[in-house]
C-alpha positions as a LaTeX table, in Angstrom:
\begin{tabular}{lrrr}
\hline
Residue & $x$ (\AA) & $y$ (\AA) & $z$ (\AA) \\
\hline
Unk1 & 0.00 & 0.00 & 0.00 \\
Unk2 & 1.11 & 3.59 & $-0.54$ \\
Unk3 & 2.76 & 5.50 & 2.28 \\
Unk4 & 0.95 & 7.89 & 4.63 \\
Unk5 & 1.77 & 11.04 & 2.65 \\
Unk6 & 0.58 & 9.50 & $-0.63$ \\
Unk7 & $-2.53$ & 8.20 & 1.15 \\
Unk8 & $-3.44$ & 11.64 & 2.47 \\
Unk9 & $-2.83$ & 13.21 & $-0.94$ \\
Unk10 & $-5.06$ & 10.63 & $-2.63$ \\
Unk11 & $-7.79$ & 11.18 & $-0.02$ \\
Unk12 & $-7.73$ & 14.96 & $-0.32$ \\
Unk13 & $-7.79$ & 14.78 & $-4.11$ \\
Unk14 & $-10.70$ & 12.33 & $-4.01$ \\
Unk15 & $-12.76$ & 14.50 & $-1.66$ \\
Unk16 & $-12.04$ & 17.67 & $-3.65$ \\
Unk17 & $-13.13$ & 16.05 & $-6.91$ \\
Unk18 & $-16.17$ & 14.35 & $-5.39$ \\
Unk19 & $-17.50$ & 17.60 & $-3.91$ \\
Unk20 & $-16.64$ & 19.49 & $-7.11$ \\
Unk21 & $-18.53$ & 16.91 & $-9.15$ \\
Unk22 & $-21.59$ & 16.82 & $-6.90$ \\
Unk23 & $-21.90$ & 20.43 & $-5.72$ \\
Unk24 & $-20.33$ & 22.45 & $-8.52$ \\
Unk25 & $-21.08$ & 26.16 & $-8.10$ \\
Unk26 & $-23.61$ & 25.47 & $-5.33$ \\
Unk27 & $-26.26$ & 23.24 & $-3.78$ \\
Unk28 & $-29.10$ & 25.35 & $-5.09$ \\
Unk29 & $-31.81$ & 23.14 & $-3.55$ \\
Unk30 & $-30.51$ & 23.93 & $-0.06$ \\
Unk31 & $-29.52$ & 27.50 & $-0.84$ \\
Unk32 & $-33.03$ & 28.19 & $-2.14$ \\
Unk33 & $-35.03$ & 27.06 & 0.87 \\
Unk34 & $-32.77$ & 26.81 & 3.93 \\
Unk35 & $-31.38$ & 29.95 & 5.61 \\
Unk36 & $-27.60$ & 30.17 & 5.85 \\
Unk37 & $-27.96$ & 30.57 & 9.61 \\
Unk38 & $-30.03$ & 27.39 & 10.08 \\
Unk39 & $-28.52$ & 24.57 & 12.11 \\
Unk40 & $-29.56$ & 20.96 & 12.39 \\
Unk41 & $-28.64$ & 17.42 & 13.26 \\
Unk42 & $-28.63$ & 14.16 & 11.30 \\
Unk43 & $-27.90$ & 10.49 & 12.02 \\
Unk44 & $-26.25$ & 7.84 & 9.87 \\
Unk45 & $-28.81$ & 5.01 & 9.92 \\
Unk46 & $-28.04$ & 1.41 & 8.95 \\
Unk47 & $-30.78$ & $-0.31$ & 6.91 \\
Unk48 & $-28.81$ & $-3.47$ & 6.18 \\
Unk49 & $-26.28$ & $-5.74$ & 7.88 \\
Unk50 & $-22.56$ & $-6.27$ & 7.47 \\
Unk51 & $-19.31$ & $-4.54$ & 8.34 \\
Unk52 & $-19.40$ & $-0.76$ & 8.52 \\
Unk53 & $-16.59$ & 1.10 & 6.76 \\
Unk54 & $-15.95$ & 4.73 & 5.92 \\
Unk55 & $-16.68$ & 6.35 & 9.29 \\
Unk56 & $-13.24$ & 7.95 & 9.41 \\
Unk57 & $-13.57$ & 8.95 & 5.76 \\
Unk58 & $-16.99$ & 10.50 & 6.46 \\
Unk59 & $-15.35$ & 12.62 & 9.14 \\
Unk60 & $-12.79$ & 13.81 & 6.58 \\
Unk61 & $-15.56$ & 14.72 & 4.13 \\
Unk62 & $-17.51$ & 16.65 & 6.76 \\
Unk63 & $-14.42$ & 18.54 & 7.88 \\
Unk64 & $-13.60$ & 19.43 & 4.27 \\
Unk65 & $-17.11$ & 20.74 & 3.62 \\
Unk66 & $-17.36$ & 22.63 & 6.91 \\
Unk67 & $-14.76$ & 22.51 & 9.72 \\
Unk68 & $-17.45$ & 23.63 & 12.17 \\
Unk69 & $-19.55$ & 20.48 & 11.75 \\
Unk70 & $-19.49$ & 18.27 & 14.86 \\
Unk71 & $-19.56$ & 14.47 & 14.63 \\
Unk72 & $-20.40$ & 12.08 & 17.47 \\
Unk73 & $-19.34$ & 8.52 & 16.58 \\
Unk74 & $-21.12$ & 5.54 & 18.15 \\
Unk75 & $-19.83$ & 2.70 & 15.94 \\
Unk76 & $-16.29$ & 2.55 & 14.55 \\
Unk77 & $-14.97$ & 1.22 & 11.24 \\
Unk78 & $-14.73$ & $-2.57$ & 11.09 \\
Unk79 & $-17.68$ & $-3.21$ & 13.41 \\
Unk80 & $-20.54$ & $-5.57$ & 12.52 \\
Unk81 & $-23.80$ & $-3.65$ & 12.18 \\
Unk82 & $-27.44$ & $-4.51$ & 11.63 \\
Unk83 & $-30.70$ & $-2.83$ & 10.64 \\
Unk84 & $-31.53$ & 0.07 & 12.91 \\
Unk85 & $-28.02$ & 0.81 & 14.18 \\
Unk86 & $-27.00$ & 4.47 & 14.33 \\
Unk87 & $-23.33$ & 4.83 & 13.39 \\
Unk88 & $-22.89$ & 8.53 & 14.13 \\
Unk89 & $-24.62$ & 11.87 & 14.44 \\
Unk90 & $-23.52$ & 15.11 & 12.82 \\
Unk91 & $-24.60$ & 18.58 & 13.88 \\
Unk92 & $-24.05$ & 22.10 & 12.61 \\
Unk93 & $-25.00$ & 24.10 & 9.54 \\
Unk94 & $-27.99$ & 22.48 & 7.82 \\
Unk95 & $-26.72$ & 23.62 & 4.43 \\
Unk96 & $-23.32$ & 22.02 & 5.09 \\
Unk97 & $-24.81$ & 18.70 & 6.18 \\
Unk98 & $-26.88$ & 18.54 & 2.99 \\
Unk99 & $-23.89$ & 19.55 & 0.88 \\
Unk100 & $-21.87$ & 16.60 & 2.22 \\
Unk101 & $-24.71$ & 14.07 & 2.32 \\
Unk102 & $-24.49$ & 12.35 & $-1.06$ \\
Unk103 & $-20.70$ & 12.08 & $-1.27$ \\
Unk104 & $-20.65$ & 10.75 & 2.30 \\
Unk105 & $-23.38$ & 8.17 & 1.70 \\
Unk106 & $-22.10$ & 6.98 & $-1.67$ \\
Unk107 & $-18.64$ & 6.46 & $-0.19$ \\
Unk108 & $-19.74$ & 4.69 & 2.98 \\
Unk109 & $-22.23$ & 2.44 & 1.17 \\
Unk110 & $-19.57$ & 1.15 & $-1.19$ \\
Unk111 & $-16.80$ & 0.94 & 1.40 \\
Unk112 & $-19.08$ & $-1.01$ & 3.75 \\
Unk113 & $-20.03$ & $-3.44$ & 0.99 \\
Unk114 & $-16.36$ & $-4.09$ & 0.22 \\
Unk115 & $-15.46$ & $-4.49$ & 3.90 \\
Unk116 & $-18.36$ & $-6.92$ & 4.33 \\
Unk117 & $-17.34$ & $-9.09$ & 1.38 \\
Unk118 & $-13.69$ & $-9.03$ & 2.42 \\
Unk119 & $-14.64$ & $-10.07$ & 5.93 \\
Unk120 & $-16.61$ & $-13.03$ & 4.55 \\
Unk121 & $-13.58$ & $-14.19$ & 2.57 \\
Unk122 & $-11.23$ & $-13.64$ & 5.51 \\
Unk123 & $-13.43$ & $-15.79$ & 7.73 \\
Unk124 & $-13.38$ & $-18.59$ & 5.15 \\
Unk125 & $-9.58$ & $-18.54$ & 5.35 \\
Unk126 & $-9.46$ & $-18.90$ & 9.14 \\
Unk127 & $-7.35$ & $-21.89$ & 10.16 \\
Unk128 & $-5.07$ & $-21.56$ & 7.13 \\
Unk129 & $-1.95$ & $-19.47$ & 6.57 \\
Unk130 & $-3.45$ & $-17.84$ & 3.49 \\
Unk131 & $-4.32$ & $-14.14$ & 3.38 \\
Unk132 & $-6.84$ & $-12.47$ & 1.06 \\
Unk133 & $-5.63$ & $-9.71$ & $-1.28$ \\
Unk134 & $-7.43$ & $-7.15$ & $-3.38$ \\
Unk135 & $-6.46$ & $-6.20$ & $-6.96$ \\
Unk136 & $-6.42$ & $-3.11$ & $-9.21$ \\
Unk137 & $-9.98$ & $-3.92$ & $-10.37$ \\
Unk138 & $-11.31$ & $-0.85$ & $-8.61$ \\
Unk139 & $-13.58$ & 2.09 & $-9.41$ \\
Unk140 & $-11.60$ & 4.84 & $-11.18$ \\
Unk141 & $-10.71$ & 7.69 & $-8.79$ \\
Unk142 & $-12.04$ & 5.76 & $-5.77$ \\
Unk143 & $-9.26$ & 3.17 & $-5.43$ \\
Unk144 & $-7.78$ & 4.58 & $-2.23$ \\
Unk145 & $-11.08$ & 4.15 & $-0.38$ \\
Unk146 & $-11.83$ & 0.74 & $-1.83$ \\
Unk147 & $-8.43$ & $-0.57$ & $-0.75$ \\
Unk148 & $-8.92$ & 1.10 & 2.64 \\
Unk149 & $-12.21$ & $-0.80$ & 2.95 \\
Unk150 & $-10.44$ & $-4.09$ & 2.20 \\
Unk151 & $-8.10$ & $-3.44$ & 5.12 \\
Unk152 & $-11.05$ & $-2.58$ & 7.37 \\
Unk153 & $-12.70$ & $-5.87$ & 6.39 \\
Unk154 & $-9.64$ & $-7.92$ & 7.39 \\
Unk155 & $-7.90$ & $-8.29$ & 4.03 \\
Unk156 & $-4.55$ & $-7.06$ & 2.76 \\
Unk157 & $-3.68$ & $-4.75$ & $-0.08$ \\
Unk158 & $-1.91$ & $-5.88$ & $-3.23$ \\
Unk159 & 0.02 & $-3.17$ & $-5.10$ \\
Unk160 & $-1.78$ & 0.16 & $-5.13$ \\
Unk161 & $-1.01$ & 1.00 & $-8.75$ \\
Unk162 & 1.39 & 0.32 & $-11.60$ \\
Unk163 & 4.21 & 2.25 & $-9.95$ \\
Unk164 & 4.70 & 0.52 & $-6.57$ \\
Unk165 & 5.36 & $-3.08$ & $-7.64$ \\
Unk166 & 6.45 & $-4.93$ & $-10.77$ \\
Unk167 & 3.90 & $-7.49$ & $-11.95$ \\
Unk168 & 4.79 & $-9.43$ & $-15.08$ \\
Unk169 & 1.56 & $-10.88$ & $-16.43$ \\
Unk170 & 0.88 & $-12.89$ & $-19.57$ \\
Unk171 & 0.92 & $-9.93$ & $-21.97$ \\
Unk172 & 4.16 & $-8.53$ & $-20.54$ \\
Unk173 & 5.77 & $-11.95$ & $-20.88$ \\
Unk174 & 4.53 & $-12.48$ & $-24.43$ \\
Unk175 & 5.52 & $-8.98$ & $-25.61$ \\
Unk176 & 8.93 & $-9.29$ & $-23.94$ \\
Unk177 & 9.72 & $-12.58$ & $-25.70$ \\
Unk178 & 9.23 & $-15.02$ & $-22.82$ \\
Unk179 & 9.49 & $-15.34$ & $-19.06$ \\
Unk180 & 13.28 & $-15.42$ & $-18.71$ \\
Unk181 & 13.74 & $-12.39$ & $-20.96$ \\
Unk182 & 10.97 & $-10.47$ & $-19.19$ \\
Unk183 & 12.55 & $-11.05$ & $-15.78$ \\
Unk184 & 16.06 & $-10.20$ & $-17.01$ \\
Unk185 & 14.89 & $-6.99$ & $-18.69$ \\
Unk186 & 12.95 & $-6.00$ & $-15.58$ \\
Unk187 & 15.91 & $-6.51$ & $-13.26$ \\
Unk188 & 18.13 & $-4.50$ & $-15.60$ \\
Unk189 & 15.58 & $-1.68$ & $-15.78$ \\
Unk190 & 15.23 & $-1.51$ & $-11.99$ \\
Unk191 & 19.00 & $-1.38$ & $-11.58$ \\
Unk192 & 19.42 & 1.27 & $-14.26$ \\
Unk193 & 16.76 & 3.51 & $-12.72$ \\
Unk194 & 17.72 & 2.79 & $-9.11$ \\
Unk195 & 14.27 & 1.46 & $-8.26$ \\
Unk196 & 13.62 & $-0.88$ & $-5.35$ \\
Unk197 & 10.44 & $-2.69$ & $-6.37$ \\
Unk198 & 9.34 & $-6.25$ & $-5.70$ \\
Unk199 & 8.77 & $-8.50$ & $-8.72$ \\
Unk200 & 5.75 & $-10.77$ & $-9.13$ \\
Unk201 & 5.59 & $-13.09$ & $-12.14$ \\
Unk202 & 2.45 & $-14.78$ & $-13.41$ \\
Unk203 & 2.62 & $-18.47$ & $-14.34$ \\
Unk204 & 0.07 & $-20.18$ & $-16.54$ \\
Unk205 & 1.55 & $-23.69$ & $-16.42$ \\
Unk206 & 3.80 & $-25.81$ & $-14.24$ \\
Unk207 & 6.51 & $-25.54$ & $-16.89$ \\
Unk208 & 6.36 & $-21.75$ & $-16.59$ \\
Unk209 & 6.80 & $-22.06$ & $-12.83$ \\
Unk210 & 9.90 & $-24.18$ & $-13.39$ \\
Unk211 & 11.24 & $-21.53$ & $-15.75$ \\
Unk212 & 10.54 & $-18.69$ & $-13.31$ \\
Unk213 & 12.45 & $-20.54$ & $-10.62$ \\
Unk214 & 15.56 & $-20.48$ & $-12.79$ \\
Unk215 & 15.78 & $-16.69$ & $-12.31$ \\
Unk216 & 16.77 & $-15.03$ & $-9.05$ \\
Unk217 & 15.07 & $-11.98$ & $-7.62$ \\
Unk218 & 11.41 & $-12.96$ & $-8.01$ \\
Unk219 & 9.45 & $-12.03$ & $-4.89$ \\
Unk220 & 6.24 & $-13.94$ & $-5.63$ \\
Unk221 & 4.83 & $-16.28$ & $-8.24$ \\
Unk222 & 1.23 & $-15.75$ & $-9.28$ \\
Unk223 & $-0.31$ & $-19.19$ & $-9.84$ \\
Unk224 & $-3.04$ & $-18.18$ & $-12.24$ \\
Unk225 & $-6.12$ & $-20.25$ & $-13.06$ \\
Unk226 & $-4.64$ & $-23.55$ & $-11.84$ \\
Unk227 & $-6.80$ & $-26.39$ & $-10.57$ \\
Unk228 & $-6.36$ & $-27.69$ & $-7.02$ \\
Unk229 & $-3.94$ & $-30.51$ & $-7.85$ \\
Unk230 & $-1.70$ & $-28.37$ & $-10.03$ \\
Unk231 & $-1.74$ & $-25.65$ & $-7.36$ \\
Unk232 & $-0.48$ & $-28.17$ & $-4.79$ \\
Unk233 & 2.24 & $-29.27$ & $-7.21$ \\
Unk234 & 3.19 & $-25.64$ & $-7.87$ \\
Unk235 & 3.45 & $-24.88$ & $-4.15$ \\
Unk236 & 5.69 & $-27.93$ & $-3.68$ \\
Unk237 & 7.91 & $-26.86$ & $-6.59$ \\
Unk238 & 8.28 & $-23.33$ & $-5.28$ \\
Unk239 & 8.87 & $-24.32$ & $-1.65$ \\
Unk240 & 10.38 & $-21.41$ & 0.24 \\
Unk241 & 12.14 & $-19.91$ & $-2.79$ \\
Unk242 & 9.53 & $-17.13$ & $-2.99$ \\
Unk243 & 5.97 & $-16.30$ & $-2.01$ \\
Unk244 & 2.96 & $-17.89$ & $-3.70$ \\
Unk245 & $-0.35$ & $-16.37$ & $-4.77$ \\
Unk246 & $-3.41$ & $-17.99$ & $-6.34$ \\
Unk247 & $-5.82$ & $-16.08$ & $-8.55$ \\
Unk248 & $-8.38$ & $-16.59$ & $-11.27$ \\
Unk249 & $-12.14$ & $-16.89$ & $-10.70$ \\
Unk250 & $-11.75$ & $-17.94$ & $-7.07$ \\
Unk251 & $-14.99$ & $-17.44$ & $-5.14$ \\
Unk252 & $-16.67$ & $-18.24$ & $-1.83$ \\
Unk253 & $-17.11$ & $-21.89$ & $-2.80$ \\
Unk254 & $-13.50$ & $-22.52$ & $-3.84$ \\
Unk255 & $-11.38$ & $-20.16$ & $-1.74$ \\
Unk256 & $-10.87$ & $-22.51$ & 1.22 \\
Unk257 & $-9.79$ & $-25.40$ & $-1.02$ \\
Unk258 & $-7.20$ & $-23.18$ & $-2.72$ \\
Unk259 & $-5.96$ & $-22.03$ & 0.67 \\
Unk260 & $-5.54$ & $-25.65$ & 1.73 \\
Unk261 & $-3.18$ & $-26.10$ & $-1.23$ \\
Unk262 & $-0.70$ & $-24.08$ & 0.84 \\
Unk263 & $-0.51$ & $-20.74$ & $-0.99$ \\
Unk264 & 0.51 & $-17.62$ & 0.93 \\
Unk265 & $-2.05$ & $-15.36$ & $-0.71$ \\
Unk266 & $-5.25$ & $-15.46$ & $-2.72$ \\
Unk267 & $-6.13$ & $-12.37$ & $-4.74$ \\
Unk268 & $-9.68$ & $-11.60$ & $-5.75$ \\
Unk269 & $-11.00$ & $-8.80$ & $-7.92$ \\
Unk270 & $-14.49$ & $-9.66$ & $-6.67$ \\
Unk271 & $-13.74$ & $-7.86$ & $-3.41$ \\
Unk272 & $-14.05$ & $-4.55$ & $-5.22$ \\
Unk273 & $-15.77$ & $-5.14$ & $-8.55$ \\
Unk274 & $-18.67$ & $-7.40$ & $-7.53$ \\
Unk275 & $-20.32$ & $-5.93$ & $-4.44$ \\
Unk276 & $-23.77$ & $-4.53$ & $-3.68$ \\
Unk277 & $-23.75$ & $-1.30$ & $-1.73$ \\
Unk278 & $-24.83$ & $-1.45$ & 1.90 \\
Unk279 & $-28.11$ & 0.37 & 2.48 \\
Unk280 & $-27.38$ & 3.45 & 4.61 \\
Unk281 & $-29.19$ & 6.76 & 4.98 \\
Unk282 & $-28.55$ & 10.14 & 6.58 \\
Unk283 & $-31.72$ & 11.23 & 8.38 \\
Unk284 & $-32.48$ & 14.57 & 9.98 \\
Unk285 & $-33.31$ & 14.31 & 13.70 \\
\hline
\end{tabular}
């Protein structure tokens, strides 16, 4: 995952663009019928069940919109919630609360859905050494929050973007002229540009795994779209030479069996690209 400074920069950019997109020159609905001096209070109401995520992010949104808004938190990120729970209350300028409402709700609904799904996967992996990873299959311009939600749900982050880890997948390998050439060119490039990045190489067959193992400096082998038996064989071949990761259409029904093959990680794009938003609402009180 990116460092703290990059994280804060991503968050601030996200909030700025989200408010710019939603509010533009002004929330004319509120400006038209609510006095600037009016104050009010609203609660974040849960109308679903799962793992709540985005409470801390909601606080950042509210502070960006209006530093004078006050937030009283009752339920923290990562907590299981059910229908009727009140996560927090916010008080202050009525116009400001309404200005922040949609960005806050959209963000928390999606983050909570991702945290909930991640938590389900993490529970299925209990009793194994395997950890669940996200991928780059995220919503454009919302990646930082989606990966944050994965962490809240009990998962771990894969690389954040193309710049913080080398990942040689099938197309890289084919365009480079093969696995050995792709690894050699990558190591030379990193040395030339004084970059300290970990290298992951995707394998499509057991023969490709054997070829990868002939090169030094590979941090992890991505065992992609293997069946259970071939995954076990791959793990045995790799041993402790580098880390192992399974991927490729792994779901709730198959994840435990892949974990029992002995891999270190399982990555799943479904954590972020196949979720249904948690039903939340911000109600005036």
